[in-house]
C-alpha positions as CSV (number, residue, x, y, z in Angstrom):
1,M,-75.4,-27.1,-35.7
2,P,-71.8,-26.7,-36.9
3,Q,-70.1,-29.5,-38.6
4,V,-67.8,-31.6,-36.3
5,K,-64.3,-32.6,-37.3
6,R,-62.4,-35.5,-35.7
7,I,-58.8,-35.1,-34.8
8,S,-56.2,-37.3,-33.2
9,M,-53.4,-36.5,-30.9
10,S,-50.3,-38.2,-29.7
11,L,-49.5,-37.7,-26.0
12,E,-47.2,-39.1,-23.4
13,E,-48.9,-41.6,-21.2
14,D,-48.3,-39.7,-18.0
15,L,-49.6,-36.5,-19.5
16,L,-52.8,-38.2,-20.6
17,R,-53.3,-39.9,-17.2
18,R,-52.9,-36.5,-15.4
19,F,-55.3,-34.8,-17.8
20,N,-57.9,-37.6,-17.4
21,R,-57.8,-37.0,-13.7
22,Q,-58.3,-33.3,-14.1
23,V,-61.2,-33.9,-16.6
24,S,-62.8,-36.0,-13.9
25,R,-62.2,-33.6,-11.1
26,Q,-63.6,-30.7,-13.1
27,G,-66.7,-32.6,-14.1
28,Y,-66.3,-32.6,-17.9
29,P,-68.4,-35.3,-19.4
30,T,-65.7,-36.1,-22.0
31,R,-62.1,-35.3,-22.8
32,S,-63.3,-33.6,-25.9
33,E,-65.3,-31.1,-23.9
34,A,-62.3,-30.4,-21.7
35,I,-60.1,-29.9,-24.7
36,K,-62.7,-27.6,-26.3
37,A,-62.8,-25.5,-23.1
38,L,-59.0,-25.1,-23.1
39,M,-59.0,-24.1,-26.8
40,R,-61.7,-21.5,-26.1
41,Q,-59.7,-20.2,-23.2
42,S,-56.6,-19.8,-25.4
43,L,-58.6,-18.0,-28.1
44,I,-60.0,-15.6,-25.4
45,E,-56.5,-14.9,-24.1
46,G,-55.6,-14.0,-27.7
47,E,-58.4,-11.6,-27.8
48,W,-57.1,-9.8,-24.7
49,K,-53.5,-9.8,-26.0
50,G,-54.7,-8.5,-29.4
51,D,-56.5,-5.5,-27.8
52,Q,-59.8,-6.6,-29.2
53,E,-63.4,-5.8,-28.0
54,V,-63.7,-8.0,-24.9
55,A,-65.8,-8.1,-21.6
56,G,-65.0,-8.9,-18.1
57,A,-65.3,-7.8,-14.4
58,I,-62.9,-6.1,-12.1
59,T,-63.5,-6.7,-8.3
60,I,-61.8,-4.7,-5.6
61,V,-62.1,-5.0,-1.8
62,Y,-61.3,-2.0,0.3
63,D,-62.0,-0.3,3.7
64,H,-64.6,2.4,3.0
65,H,-63.6,4.1,6.3
66,R,-60.2,4.9,4.9
67,R,-60.2,8.6,4.3
68,G,-60.8,9.5,0.6
69,L,-60.6,5.9,-0.7
70,A,-64.2,5.5,-1.9
71,K,-64.0,8.9,-3.5
72,R,-60.8,8.0,-5.3
73,V,-62.4,4.7,-6.6
74,Q,-65.3,6.8,-8.0
75,E,-63.0,9.3,-9.6
76,I,-61.1,6.7,-11.5
77,Q,-64.3,5.1,-12.6
78,H,-65.4,8.4,-14.1
79,H,-62.3,8.5,-16.3
80,F,-63.2,5.1,-17.7
81,V,-67.0,5.6,-18.3
82,P,-66.9,4.3,-21.9
83,V,-65.7,0.8,-20.9
84,I,-67.9,0.5,-17.7
85,A,-71.2,-1.3,-18.3
86,S,-72.2,-1.3,-14.6
87,T,-70.9,-1.3,-11.1
88,Q,-72.2,-3.0,-7.9
89,H,-71.2,-2.0,-4.4
90,I,-71.6,-4.5,-1.7
91,H,-71.0,-3.9,2.1
92,L,-69.1,-7.0,3.3
93,D,-69.0,-5.8,6.9
94,H,-68.7,-2.6,9.0
95,H,-65.4,-1.7,7.3
96,N,-65.0,-3.7,4.1
97,C,-66.7,-3.1,0.7
98,L,-66.6,-5.1,-2.4
99,E,-66.9,-3.2,-5.7
100,V,-67.7,-5.2,-8.9
101,V,-67.2,-3.3,-12.2
102,V,-68.5,-5.0,-15.2
103,V,-66.6,-3.9,-18.3
104,K,-66.8,-4.1,-22.1
105,G,-64.5,-2.5,-24.6
106,R,-60.9,-2.6,-25.8
107,A,-58.8,-4.9,-23.7
108,G,-56.0,-2.4,-23.3
109,R,-58.3,0.2,-21.9
110,I,-59.9,-2.2,-19.5
111,Q,-56.5,-3.3,-18.3
112,E,-55.6,0.3,-17.7
113,L,-58.7,0.7,-15.5
114,A,-57.8,-2.4,-13.5
115,A,-54.3,-1.2,-13.0
116,A,-55.6,2.3,-11.9
117,L,-57.9,0.7,-9.4
118,R,-55.1,-1.7,-8.2
119,S,-52.8,1.3,-7.6
120,I,-55.0,3.0,-5.1
121,K,-53.4,3.0,-1.7
122,G,-55.8,1.0,0.6
123,V,-57.3,-1.4,-1.9
124,K,-56.9,-4.8,-0.2
125,H,-57.6,-6.9,-3.2
126,N,-58.1,-6.4,-6.9
127,A,-58.8,-9.1,-9.6
128,L,-59.6,-8.8,-13.3
129,V,-61.7,-11.7,-14.8
130,M,-61.2,-11.6,-18.5
131,T,-63.7,-13.1,-20.9
132,T,-64.9,-12.7,-24.4
133,A,-67.5,-10.4,-26.0
134,G,-68.6,-13.6,-27.7
135,R,-67.6,-13.0,-31.3
136,G,-65.9,-15.9,-33.0
137,I,-65.9,-18.2,-29.9
138,D,-68.3,-21.0,-30.5
């Protein structure tokens, strides 16, 4: 188990009160756990900004009846094969499909893929969930 270091902080009373409410709402057992989660999130954002090896998921929702749309989604994915770990296609209803693209690779390339998918006319929603490949985040 890694060695734990204690730190202290000085905060405005109102900021601490608001943070304590959020800690409680989000179900963290302690303030320390909530602060560690915020620190990890900041480190992960740094990985993405630094174009490091990262992981994530891109989701898109589109009408598969729209002419050529599903084919265009696949064509774009074929241009990004090195960063695509897997895809899952879910039929939401008669018209709408959800595509989940699990990705791993350089942050910049993954962001290019997300932008290419987002730019397809007829895509109703696109979201990129950015996470870490796990190195250096404990």
